[in-house]
DOMAR-754822 format. One record per residue (C-alpha): x, y, z; residue number from 1; chain; residue in three letters. Coordinates in nm, 3 decimals. Layout:
# DOMAR-754822
atom x:X	y:Y	z:Z	pos:NUM	unit:A	code:ALA $
...
END
This chain:
# DOMAR-754822
atom x:1.600	y:0.422	z:0.498	pos:1	unit:A	code:ASP $
atom x:1.939	y:0.545	z:0.518	pos:2	unit:A	code:ASP $
atom x:2.041	y:0.308	z:0.206	pos:3	unit:A	code:GLY $
atom x:1.745	y:0.423	z:-0.017	pos:4	unit:A	code:LEU $
atom x:1.920	y:0.723	z:-0.129	pos:5	unit:A	code:PRO $
atom x:2.244	y:0.580	z:-0.243	pos:6	unit:A	code:ARG $
atom x:2.058	y:0.301	z:-0.396	pos:7	unit:A	code:LEU $
atom x:1.871	y:0.535	z:-0.619	pos:8	unit:A	code:ARG $
atom x:2.197	y:0.677	z:-0.747	pos:9	unit:A	code:THR $
atom x:2.254	y:0.319	z:-0.814	pos:10	unit:A	code:SER $
atom x:2.199	y:0.159	z:-1.211	pos:11	unit:A	code:VAL $
atom x:2.025	y:-0.115	z:-0.967	pos:12	unit:A	code:LEU $
atom x:1.775	y:0.131	z:-0.904	pos:13	unit:A	code:SER $
atom x:1.622	y:0.121	z:-1.247	pos:14	unit:A	code:LYS $
atom x:1.561	y:-0.274	z:-1.232	pos:15	unit:A	code:MET $
atom x:1.213	y:-0.315	z:-1.149	pos:16	unit:A	code:PRO $
atom x:1.314	y:-0.666	z:-0.956	pos:17	unit:A	code:TRP $
atom x:1.596	y:-0.516	z:-0.795	pos:18	unit:A	code:VAL $
atom x:1.347	y:-0.248	z:-0.642	pos:19	unit:A	code:MET $
atom x:1.072	y:-0.452	z:-0.574	pos:20	unit:A	code:ALA $
atom x:1.258	y:-0.709	z:-0.374	pos:21	unit:A	code:GLU $
atom x:1.441	y:-0.389	z:-0.177	pos:22	unit:A	code:TYR $
atom x:1.072	y:-0.241	z:-0.095	pos:23	unit:A	code:ARG $
atom x:0.997	y:-0.614	z:0.027	pos:24	unit:A	code:ARG $
atom x:1.260	y:-0.658	z:0.277	pos:25	unit:A	code:TYR $
atom x:1.152	y:-0.341	z:0.465	pos:26	unit:A	code:TYR $
atom x:0.753	y:-0.471	z:0.419	pos:27	unit:A	code:THR $
atom x:0.799	y:-0.792	z:0.545	pos:28	unit:A	code:CYS $
atom x:0.989	y:-0.705	z:0.819	pos:29	unit:A	code:ALA $
atom x:0.690	y:-0.414	z:0.926	pos:30	unit:A	code:ALA $
atom x:0.429	y:-0.680	z:0.881	pos:31	unit:A	code:THR $
atom x:0.583	y:-0.917	z:1.068	pos:32	unit:A	code:ARG $
atom x:0.573	y:-0.697	z:1.338	pos:33	unit:A	code:VAL $
atom x:0.246	y:-0.536	z:1.296	pos:34	unit:A	code:GLY $
atom x:0.294	y:-0.171	z:1.168	pos:35	unit:A	code:ASP $
atom x:0.060	y:-0.224	z:0.871	pos:36	unit:A	code:VAL $
atom x:0.145	y:0.149	z:0.842	pos:37	unit:A	code:ALA $
atom x:0.490	y:0.170	z:0.802	pos:38	unit:A	code:ALA $
atom x:0.430	y:-0.161	z:0.563	pos:39	unit:A	code:ALA $
atom x:0.218	y:0.035	z:0.329	pos:40	unit:A	code:ARG $
atom x:0.486	y:0.282	z:0.302	pos:41	unit:A	code:LYS $
atom x:0.765	y:0.050	z:0.187	pos:42	unit:A	code:TRP $
atom x:0.509	y:-0.093	z:-0.054	pos:43	unit:A	code:LEU $
atom x:0.322	y:0.175	z:-0.203	pos:44	unit:A	code:GLY $
atom x:0.585	y:0.310	z:-0.411	pos:45	unit:A	code:PRO $
atom x:0.602	y:-0.038	z:-0.636	pos:46	unit:A	code:LEU $
atom x:0.244	y:0.095	z:-0.739	pos:47	unit:A	code:ALA $
atom x:0.448	y:0.255	z:-1.028	pos:48	unit:A	code:ALA $
atom x:0.573	y:-0.066	z:-1.153	pos:49	unit:A	code:ILE $
atom x:0.419	y:-0.230	z:-1.407	pos:50	unit:A	code:ASP $
atom x:0.598	y:-0.602	z:-1.394	pos:51	unit:A	code:ALA $
atom x:0.436	y:-0.927	z:-1.264	pos:52	unit:A	code:PRO $
atom x:0.657	y:-0.991	z:-1.012	pos:53	unit:A	code:LEU $
atom x:0.527	y:-0.605	z:-0.802	pos:54	unit:A	code:VAL $
atom x:0.185	y:-0.729	z:-0.905	pos:55	unit:A	code:ARG $
atom x:0.222	y:-1.008	z:-0.750	pos:56	unit:A	code:ALA $
atom x:0.340	y:-0.830	z:-0.408	pos:57	unit:A	code:TYR $
atom x:0.087	y:-0.678	z:-0.432	pos:58	unit:A	code:LEU $
atom x:-0.193	y:-0.881	z:-0.446	pos:59	unit:A	code:ALA $
atom x:-0.038	y:-1.060	z:-0.137	pos:60	unit:A	code:THR $
atom x:0.046	y:-0.830	z:0.034	pos:61	unit:A	code:TYR $
atom x:-0.318	y:-0.629	z:0.001	pos:62	unit:A	code:GLY $
atom x:-0.431	y:-1.022	z:0.131	pos:63	unit:A	code:GLY $
atom x:-0.211	y:-0.998	z:0.393	pos:64	unit:A	code:ILE $
atom x:-0.366	y:-0.676	z:0.495	pos:65	unit:A	code:PHE $
atom x:-0.713	y:-0.723	z:0.460	pos:66	unit:A	code:ALA $
atom x:-0.661	y:-1.039	z:0.632	pos:67	unit:A	code:LEU $
atom x:-0.562	y:-0.885	z:0.930	pos:68	unit:A	code:ARG $
atom x:-0.804	y:-0.651	z:0.920	pos:69	unit:A	code:ALA $
atom x:-1.074	y:-0.942	z:0.906	pos:70	unit:A	code:GLY $
atom x:-1.205	y:-0.940	z:0.540	pos:71	unit:A	code:ARG $
atom x:-1.167	y:-1.296	z:0.472	pos:72	unit:A	code:ALA $
atom x:-1.248	y:-1.304	z:0.127	pos:73	unit:A	code:ASP $
atom x:-1.074	y:-1.050	z:0.029	pos:74	unit:A	code:GLU $
atom x:-0.756	y:-1.136	z:0.178	pos:75	unit:A	code:GLY $
atom x:-0.814	y:-1.491	z:0.038	pos:76	unit:A	code:GLN $
atom x:-0.886	y:-1.392	z:-0.274	pos:77	unit:A	code:ASN $
atom x:-0.598	y:-1.150	z:-0.289	pos:78	unit:A	code:LEU $
atom x:-0.363	y:-1.445	z:-0.201	pos:79	unit:A	code:LEU $
atom x:-0.462	y:-1.647	z:-0.484	pos:80	unit:A	code:LEU $
atom x:-0.417	y:-1.395	z:-0.725	pos:81	unit:A	code:GLU $
atom x:-0.046	y:-1.319	z:-0.583	pos:82	unit:A	code:GLY $
atom x:-0.013	y:-1.651	z:-0.604	pos:83	unit:A	code:MET $
atom x:-0.052	y:-1.711	z:-0.964	pos:84	unit:A	code:HIS $
atom x:0.102	y:-1.368	z:-1.046	pos:85	unit:A	code:GLY $
atom x:0.440	y:-1.548	z:-0.884	pos:86	unit:A	code:PHE $
atom x:0.389	y:-1.832	z:-1.085	pos:87	unit:A	code:ASP $
atom x:0.318	y:-1.592	z:-1.419	pos:88	unit:A	code:ASP $
atom x:0.648	y:-1.369	z:-1.263	pos:89	unit:A	code:ALA $
atom x:0.861	y:-1.719	z:-1.285	pos:90	unit:A	code:GLY $
atom x:0.919	y:-1.696	z:-0.906	pos:91	unit:A	code:THR $
atom x:0.831	y:-2.054	z:-0.796	pos:92	unit:A	code:PRO $
atom x:0.913	y:-2.026	z:-0.450	pos:93	unit:A	code:GLN $
atom x:0.763	y:-1.736	z:-0.371	pos:94	unit:A	code:LEU $
atom x:0.444	y:-1.892	z:-0.528	pos:95	unit:A	code:MET $
atom x:0.500	y:-2.184	z:-0.314	pos:96	unit:A	code:GLN $
atom x:0.521	y:-1.938	z:-0.009	pos:97	unit:A	code:ALA $
atom x:0.217	y:-1.802	z:-0.089	pos:98	unit:A	code:ALA $
atom x:0.039	y:-2.143	z:-0.162	pos:99	unit:A	code:LYS $
atom x:0.158	y:-2.269	z:0.236	pos:100	unit:A	code:PHE $
atom x:0.007	y:-1.901	z:0.365	pos:101	unit:A	code:GLN $
atom x:-0.351	y:-1.950	z:0.162	pos:102	unit:A	code:LEU $
atom x:-0.353	y:-2.335	z:0.332	pos:103	unit:A	code:GLY $
atom x:-0.335	y:-2.141	z:0.690	pos:104	unit:A	code:ARG $
atom x:-0.621	y:-1.918	z:0.630	pos:105	unit:A	code:VAL $
atom x:-0.811	y:-2.160	z:0.474	pos:106	unit:A	code:ILE $
atom x:-0.755	y:-2.473	z:0.673	pos:107	unit:A	code:GLY $
atom x:-0.929	y:-2.826	z:0.633	pos:108	unit:A	code:GLY $
atom x:-0.848	y:-3.072	z:0.427	pos:109	unit:A	code:ALA $
atom x:-0.836	y:-2.777	z:0.140	pos:110	unit:A	code:GLU $
atom x:-0.590	y:-2.582	z:0.350	pos:111	unit:A	code:GLY $
atom x:-0.390	y:-2.891	z:0.499	pos:112	unit:A	code:ALA $
atom x:-0.359	y:-2.997	z:0.072	pos:113	unit:A	code:ARG $
atom x:-0.210	y:-2.672	z:0.001	pos:114	unit:A	code:LEU $
atom x:0.050	y:-2.656	z:0.259	pos:115	unit:A	code:GLY $
atom x:0.171	y:-2.961	z:0.214	pos:116	unit:A	code:ASP $
atom x:0.223	y:-2.927	z:-0.171	pos:117	unit:A	code:GLU $
atom x:0.414	y:-2.616	z:-0.060	pos:118	unit:A	code:ALA $
atom x:0.597	y:-2.812	z:0.205	pos:119	unit:A	code:LEU $
atom x:0.715	y:-3.073	z:-0.024	pos:120	unit:A	code:ALA $
atom x:0.799	y:-2.832	z:-0.325	pos:121	unit:A	code:TRP $
atom x:1.060	y:-2.626	z:-0.085	pos:122	unit:A	code:MET $
atom x:1.201	y:-2.977	z:0.078	pos:123	unit:A	code:ARG $
atom x:1.261	y:-3.095	z:-0.295	pos:124	unit:A	code:ALA $
atom x:1.427	y:-2.774	z:-0.392	pos:125	unit:A	code:ALA $
atom x:1.628	y:-2.819	z:-0.056	pos:126	unit:A	code:GLY $
atom x:1.516	y:-2.585	z:0.165	pos:127	unit:A	code:VAL $
atom x:1.622	y:-2.774	z:0.520	pos:128	unit:A	code:ALA $
atom x:1.380	y:-2.578	z:0.741	pos:129	unit:A	code:ARG $
atom x:1.080	y:-2.470	z:0.491	pos:130	unit:A	code:PRO $
atom x:0.831	y:-2.323	z:0.737	pos:131	unit:A	code:GLU $
atom x:1.072	y:-2.066	z:0.835	pos:132	unit:A	code:PRO $
atom x:1.191	y:-1.984	z:0.517	pos:133	unit:A	code:MET $
atom x:0.845	y:-1.959	z:0.383	pos:134	unit:A	code:ILE $
atom x:0.749	y:-1.689	z:0.683	pos:135	unit:A	code:ASP $
atom x:1.060	y:-1.540	z:0.542	pos:136	unit:A	code:LEU $
atom x:0.959	y:-1.459	z:0.203	pos:137	unit:A	code:LEU $
atom x:0.571	y:-1.383	z:0.258	pos:138	unit:A	code:LEU $
atom x:0.517	y:-1.300	z:0.666	pos:139	unit:A	code:PRO $
atom x:0.216	y:-1.510	z:0.817	pos:140	unit:A	code:PRO $
atom x:-0.138	y:-1.348	z:0.867	pos:141	unit:A	code:VAL $
END
């Protein structure tokens, strides 16, 4: 929180993807420790930025929050929307992370297929331990 005033004075704060990544870092950390209120606080201001990456983050975290609240259909739909949004934003690593997390939620043969595809993509991209990297990119439900 202390770093945000310094970042706001930088030209970097005018770049949507920089602000999205800055806020995503805190959102992810809060989500991982189960503090959804703090995660929403960090994620909320991104709604004012109209960029594909931001829309994908909002959908994906909306899905994670919905799933944690027991709203399975809504959560799965939002994760799927986020997955496609990351693809549209040209961020294949995030698309694969969303695919993996969606696979975990769906389960069964289809979930395993999604997870295997995501892990294969990560390994082909040179990630030695894909599951921890995926959980760093997008927290598990």
